[in-house]
N, C-alpha and C positions, 0 to 999 in steps of 0.2 A: 619797210626798210629795203633799199636797193640790193640786188643780188651781189654786187661787188662787195659791199660792207658785210653782208651776211656770210659770204664766202670766206672772207679774211677772218672774221670773228668766230666762226664755227668750225673751221678745219682743225684737224688733229696735227699738231706741229711735227710729230714724229713721222707722219705719213705725207708731209708736204710735197715731196718729190713725186708722189704717186697720184696726185690730183691732176685733173685736166688743166692744161695751160690756158686758163680762161682769159686772162689779161692779154696774153700774146695773140690769141685768136681774135679777140675783140678788136685789138689794134690793127690786125690784118684786115678786118672788115672795114674799119674806118679809113685805112690807107687806100683800099681798093675803091671805096666810094669817092674819095677825093681825086683819084687818078682816072676815074671813069670818063669816057668820052661824052659829048653832048647827047642827051636822049633824042634830040631832033634828028641826029644821024642814026636812023633806026637800025640799019644793017650793021654798022660798026659797033653800036651799043649792044645789040643782041649777041654778036660774036664775042664781045668783051665779057658780057655777063655769063654766057655759056662756058667760056674758058675758065673764068674765075670760079664759077660754081663747081666745075669738075675738080679744079685744084683744091678748093676750100673743103669740099666734102670728102675728098681723098685724105686730106690732113685730119679732118674730123674723125674719119673712120680709123685712121692710124692711132689717134689719141684714144678713141673708144676701145680699141683692142688692148692698148697698154693698161688702161684703167680696169678693163674686164679681167685681165690676167691677175692683177693684184687683188681684185675683189673676189675672184674665184679661189685664190690662194687663202685669203682670210676666211672665206666661207667654209672651206674644207677644214681649216683649223677649228672654226666654231662648231661644226658638226661633230668632229671628233671630241672636242671638249664637252659638248652638251651630252653626248652619249656616255662619256666616261663619268661625268658628275651624276647623271641620272642613275647609272648602275650603282655607283657608290651610295647615293642617297637611298635608293630602294633597299639595298643590301643592309645598310646601317639601321634603317628603320625596321627592317625585318628582324635584326638582332635585338633592337630595343623591345619589340613586341614579344620576342622569344624570352626575354628576360622576365616578362610578366606572366606569360602563359605557360612557360616551361621550356626546358632545354630542347633544342632542335639539332638533329644529327648533322654533323659537318660544319657547324658554325663555331668560330673561334670564341675564346672567352671575351667578356665585355669590359675588361678593365680599362681600356683606352677609349671607350665609346664617347664619354662626354667631351674629351679633348678632340677626338676626330670629328664629332658633330660641330664643335666650334670652328674647327678648320674648314669644314664643309660649308658652314654658314658664310665665312669670309670668302671662300673660293667661289661660291655661287654669287655673292655680291659683286666680286671683281669680274666674274664672267658676264654678269648682267651689264656692268659698266662697259665691257669690251663690245658687247652687242649694240649698246646705244651708240658708241663711237662708230662702229661699222655701219649702223643704220644712217647716222649723220653723213658718213662718207658716201653711201649709196644715193641718198636724197640730194646732197649737194652736187654731186657729179651729174646725176640725171637732170637736175634743174639747169645746170650749166650747159649741157649738150642741147637741151630743149630750147633754152634761151638763145644760144648761138644760132641754131637753125631758124628760129623765128626772126632774129635780127637779119640774117642773110635773106630771108624771104621779104622782109620789109624794105631792105635797101635795094634788092634786085628782084623785081616781081616775077621774073622767069625762073626763079629758084625752085628746085624740086625738094624743098624742105619737108613738106608733109609726107611725101613718099619715103624720104630717107628716115624720118622718125618712125614710120609704120613698119618699113621693111628691114631696117637695120637696128635702130636704137631699141625699139620695143621688144625685139626677139632676142636680145642679148641677156646674159646672166645678170647684168647690172639692173635690168628691169624685172626679169622673171623671178630671179632668186630673192629679190627684195621682198616679195610676198612671203617666201619661206622664212626670211630673216625676221619679219615682224611676227609671224606665227611662232617662231622660236622664242622671241622676247615674251610673248604672251604665255607660252608654255612654262618658261622659267618663272614667271610671276605666279602662275598657278601652283607649280611644284613647291616653290618657296613658301607660299601661303599655307598649303596643305600639310607639308611635312616639317618645315622649320619653325613656323610660328603657330602651328596647330589651328589653322583656319582663320587667324586674325589678319585680314588683308591690309588693314590700316597699318599695323605694325610691320608687316612684310614690306609694304611700299616705302615706309619710312627708312627701312634698312637698305632697300634696293635703289631707290631713286637718288639721282645725283642732282644738286642744284643747277638750274639752267645757266648756260654761259652768259657772262656779262651781267650777272645779278648784282644790283647796287649794294654797297655796304650799308649796314644799319646806321641810321642817323645818330643813334646813341654813341657809336664808336667814332663817327666823324666829329661829333661835338666834343667828346672827351679828349680825343687826340688834339683837336685845335686848342682847347682850353689849356691842357697840360703843356703843350708845346709852347704856347705863348707865355705861360707863367715861367717855364724853364728858361726861355731866352732872356726874359727880363731879369730873372734872379741870377743867371750866370754872369750877366754884364755887371750887375751890382756887386756880385761876389769878387770879380776880378778887380774892380776899382777899389773895393774895401781892402782886399788883401794887399794891393800895391801901396795904399796909403798907410795902413796901420802896421804892417809887418816891416818895421824899419830896420831890424837887425836879422842876421842870418839865423840866429838861434830860434826865433819865433817861426820863421818860415820853414826851418827844418822840422820842427814839431808838427806844424800844420800839414806838410806834405807827407810825412811818415804816417800820420793818423788817417788821412783822407785819400792817399794815393790809390789804394786798392779799390775803393768804391768809385773813384774818378775813372780809372782805367776800365772797370766793368761797365760803367755808364757809357763810355766811348764805344766799347765793344757792342753794347746793345743797339746803339744808333747805327753802327756799321752793318749789323745784321739786317736791320730794317732797310737800309740802303741796298743791301744785296738782294733782298726779296723784291724790292721795287724794280731793280735792274732786271732780274730774272723774268718777272712778269711782263715787263715792258718789251723785251725782245723775244718772248715766247718760249723761254726755257722752262720745261716742265719739272720744276723742283718737287712737286707733289709726288710724281712717279719716282724720281731719283731717290728721294728720302723714304720711299715706301709708306707714304702717308695715306690716310683714307680720304679720297676725294670728296666725301660727303661732309667732312669736318675740316675744310681748308682754313688755314690761318692767313687771313688777308693782311696786306701791308699796313692798313690803318689800325687794325687791331694790335699788331706788334708795336706800331708807333705810339699808340695810347699807353701801352704798358711801359715802353722804354721812356717816354716823356714823364710818366708818373714817377718812376724810379729816379730819373735824373732830377726832377723838380724837388723831390723829398731830400735827396742827397745834397743838393745845392742849398736848400733851406738849412740843413744841419751845418753846413760850412758857414753860412751867414750867422747862425746862432752861436757857433764857436768863436767867430771873429768878434761879434758884438755882444759877448756874454755879459759884460759889465752893464751895458745899457738895458739888457733884459733882466738883470738881477740874478743871474745864474752864478752860484758860488763856485761850483766845481764843473768846469766846461769839458773835462776830459772824458766824461761819459757820453757826450753828444755823438762822437764818431761811431758809437755802437749802432746807430741807425743804419749806416752803410753796411754793417755786418749782418744785422738781423733781418732787415727788410728784404734783400734778395732771397735769403733762405725761406722766409715766410711766404713770399710770392711763389716760390718754386714748389713747396710742399703743401700749400694751402689746398685742402680737400674740397672747398666750395667751388662750384662750377661757374667761376668768374675768371677774368684776366687770362683768357686763352687756356682754359683747363685742358683740352685735348693736347695742345702743344706742350704744356708742362708735364703731363703724364708721359708723353712720348720722350721727352728729355730724360726723365727719371728712369724709364725703361732702358734707354741707351746707356745711361750711367751704370746701371746694374750690369749690363753686358760688357761694358768696358772694364769694370772691376774684375769680372770673371773672364778676361780676354783669352787666356790659354784654353778655356774649357767650353766656350760658347761659340756658336756659328757667328761669323762676322758679317754684318750687313754694311752697306755703303754708309748709312747714317752713323754707325758705330765708329768707324775709323775717321769719318769726317769730324765728329765731335771730339774724338781723341786728338786730332790735329789742332782743333780750336784750343784745347787745353794747353798745347805746346806754346801758343801765343799768349796765354794767360798765366804763365809760370810766375812772373813777377807779381801779378795780382794775387795769386794764391799765397806766395811768400809774404806779401804785405798783410793779408788777412791773418795768417798764422802769427806774425809778429805783433799784430794788433791784439789777438787773443792773449799772447804771452805778456803783452804790456798790461792788460787788465788784471791778469793773475798777479803780476808783481805789484801793480798799483794797489790792489786790494790788500796785499800783505805788507805794504809800506816798505818795500825793499829799496836799497840804495841804487841798484842798477835798473830801476824802473824804466828810465828813459834811454837805456842802452839798447839800440836796435841792431846789435851785432849778429851776424849769422851763426847758427849752431848746426848740430848734426841733422836736425829736422828740416832745416832749410835745404841742405844738400839732398835729402830724400825727396822733398817736394820738387826740386829741380830735375830729379831723375825720373819721377813717376810718369809724366807724359810720354817720354821717349820709350820707357819700358812698356807702357800700354801698347804703343804702336808697333814696337818690335814683336811683342807677343801676338798681336793681331796678324802681322805679316806671316809669322811662322804657322799660326793656326790656319790661315787661308791656304798656305802651301800644303799643309797636311790634308786639308779637306778637299783640295782640288784633285780631280782624277788625272789631269794631265801634268801636274807638278810644274807649273811655269817658274822658270828661274827668276823672273822679275820680282816675285814675292820675296825671295831671299836677298836679291839686290837691294830692295827697299828696306828689308830688315837690317841690312848692314848699314844703311844710312842712319837709321835711328840708333843702331849700336854705336856708331861713331859719336852721336850726340851724347849717349850715356858716358862714353869714355871722356869726353870733354867736361861733362859735369863732375865726374869723379876727380879728374886732375885739377880742375878749378877749385874744388873744395880743399884738396891737399895744398895747393898753392896758397890759398887764402889763410890756411892754418899755419903754414910754415913761413910765410912772408910777413913783411911789415904790414900792419893794418893800413888800408887805404884811408886817407884823411877823412875824418868824420867828426861829428860833435855829439857828445853824450851829456845833454843837459839834465841837471837834477831838478828837484822840485823848487829849489831856490834859484833856478835859472843859471847855475854855474856851468861854465864850459871847460871841458878837459879833453885833450886829444888822446887817442890810443898810442900805445908804445908797441914796438915790434922788434924782431931779431935783425932785420936788414935795413940798411939806410935807403936802398933802392930796390924796387921790385925786380930788376934785372940781375941782381946779385943772387937771387934764389934760383937754383937750377930747375925747379918745378915750373918756373915762369916760362922757360923755353919749351918745356914739354907741353904746357898749356897753349902756347902760340902755335906750335907745329900741329898739334891735334886739332885745334880750332880751325887752322887754315885748311887742313885736309877735309874736315867735316863740312866746312862752309862750301868748298868747291864741289864736293860730292852732292850735298843737299841742293845747291843752286842748280847744278846740272839736272838733277831729278825733277826739280820744279819746272824748269823750262822744257825739258825733253818729254817727260812722262805726264806730269800733272797738267801742264798747259798744252802739250802736244805740238810745240813749236819746232822750228828748224827742220820741217819736212820738205820745204821748197827752198832751193838754193839759187834760183834765178827767176827773172820775170818780175811782175808787179807785186807778187806776194813774197818777195825774197825774205828768207829767215823765218817765215811764218808757216802756214799750211794752206791747202787748197780751199777748204770751206771755212769761212769766217762769218761770225754773226755780228760782232762789233766792228766799228770803224778801225781801219788799220793802225791809226796812231795809238789806239788803246793797247795793242800788243807790244809795240815798240816801247811805249812808256812803261808797260809792265815789266819788260826785260830790264830796262835801266833801273827801275825802282827795286826790283827783286835783288839785283846785283848790289846796289848801293846799301840797302837795308841789311842784307845778309852779311856784308863786310863792315857793318857799323862798329863791330867790336874793335877793329883796328884803330878807328878814330877815337874810340873810348880809351884805349890804352895810351894813345898819344896825349889826350887831354889830361889824363890822370898823372902820367909820368911828368908832365910839365906843369902840374898844379894849376891848370887853366880853368878847371871846373870840378866841383865836388862830386864824388861818386854818387851821392844821393840824387843830385840833379841830373847826372848822366843817365841813371837808371830810369828816371821819370821820362826823359826824352826818348830813351830806347824803347820804353813801353808804348809810347804813343806811335813811334815809327813801326813797331811790330803790329799794332792794330791796323795801321794803314796797309802793311804788307799782307796781312791776313784778309783784308777786304778785297784786295786785288786777287789773291789766291782763290778765294771763294768764287769770285766773279768768273775767272777763267777755268777753274777746275770743274764747275758744274756745266759750263759750256762744252767742255771736252766730253763729259759724260753724256750730255744731251745729244751730241753729235754721234756718239756710239750707239745710243738708243735709236736714233734716226736711221743709222746704217743697218740696224737689225729690225726696223719697223716695230719696235717694242713700245707700246703705248699704254699698257696696263701691267699690273703686278702679276707675278707668277707665284701662286700659292699652292704648295704641294700638300696633298691630303694623305695618300698612301699608295703603295704600288698595287697594280692590278695582277691578280692571279690568272691562271689559264681559263677558268670558268668566266671570270669577268671580261677577259679579252674576247671570248666567244660571244658574250652578250653584246659587247660594244660593236663587234663586227656585224652582228645581226641588225642592230639598230642603224648602223651606217648603211647597210645594204637596203634596208627599208627606206631610209631617207633618200638614197640615190635613185631608187625606183620612183619615188614620188616626184623628185626633181625632174627626171626624164619625162615622166608623164605630163607634168606641167609644161615643159618646153615643147613637147610634141603637140599638145593642145593649142598652145599659142601659135606655133608654126602653121597649124591647120587653119586657124582663124585668118592669119595673114594671107595664106594661099587663096582662101575663099574670097577675101576682100579684093585680091588682085585679079580674080577671074572676071571677064566681061559679062555684063548682064545678058540673059537670054531674051 
């Protein structure tokens, strides 16, 4: 593979700005070659080559200095981390041995040893990953500098490329410390094998090694994704045509949408997440790091597409079976929608290692921390998933009403087909906002600097809670919005209420004012904080920011889409007040629009987080084991001093070799 392709496919995206400007320097060589005078004019050609060589190698030396500074900084980090983990590892193993042979003076109790050893296991695996990334950085940059020097010598024979490589490139930390880096990687492998996996090197390397970049997806996932996606597309077309032809009256369509809307919205959301992952991977956004995932168990786009297509295909089959139940001889079709309720739950909690098992367990862990929001440390993935729940409120309400429908249906109650909201619906609408508000307050309490932005964000979700409460009161005290309540005999009867118009209810005005305030507040937070826009007020990136990953039109479209979908409620009130559309159909349309807004939000929110990681050169996870005491700090200092002495000796030895090679022969 050519170096150009290798360079782009193997670089660490968070460190992109710290790599050598290979393409720029290569273009400079090509431009100089095109502008070079005719070689027949030897004097002019030699002068041109000499001047260009001086300028080119001066730029190359400047680039090398910049790359070396970053490499030395990361090497210092690696030495410190290596010494710290080594001290922790030897200390904990000493405690474990003391637990067997007897108590040792000065050692603390061993109650937390298993938990700390598990943390040390994860910390060492992540440190090993960081060393691999740093080794890739060193090798790629060295190869680029070497290749550029060779190209210059090829194009301009008078180039002093070999001398520059020997006297400048080979004596820099980028080359000398590369040996130390690979020794450090080997030592980590040995320590992990000896102390963590008890001598089992195969098990150790299975935990440490990261799959190579660009590894192709398993053909089984490619095949299953293609098959299920094809079946889904065909079945959804047939379902739309069948529903349009057979559901001739509003009553039948109302029943169909209320029974299947929850699974339909969840199906759309699943495909939107697949699209998000594809976009992130296409533009180089490291969602694995952002979500604190294990890079050894990456969830690829085709794996997610296979699961989403399977769920979508089964749900559409259930819809078709419900529509054509008479043709299939099904006497009671109302149990068919249970598929859309049971299947996602079964896929999520299935203990078998299929259908993206690591991703499913990760989601369940996040759900557990979300439920305990005020008491658990909040990770990025936790509040990201809690935000997703905010867009799936109507889906959760539909699933609850579906469960309530089956309870009434089994009891043969008269109000079986009455999908009116109750107190539980109001609670479900409040829960996502409560989770996020609790997470914001928890993050504020846990942060040592107490940033006010956490409280400002909490106020945004508090305003959403207020809207949900006022909306519930308004619905209870106002006339019921037009709806149909079909019985088993397909009889239609409208609701009755206290007011002839929704605007006669004073709570309606409270709802409108609170919703307006909340919408303006949340929209401003989306655009300014989550998307990081409106940082630039002039120039070509007006209303955006300096660093952009996507094309500019994406951001302008996101601004307009966020504004229009956030204010959809005003359009909803207008349609209902003028009886232009039934509330049930409006909620379906609103759910689809919210899934679209969440797709845009996911796309730009992770881009903003990725740019933050790039600004801090953060390419691996930070796993905290435990604090160092004074004795541990002394041991770490001694190890660092020893490492520094070895590094200086290696550099002196290399410099001596260069001096001898430069000496004239006797």
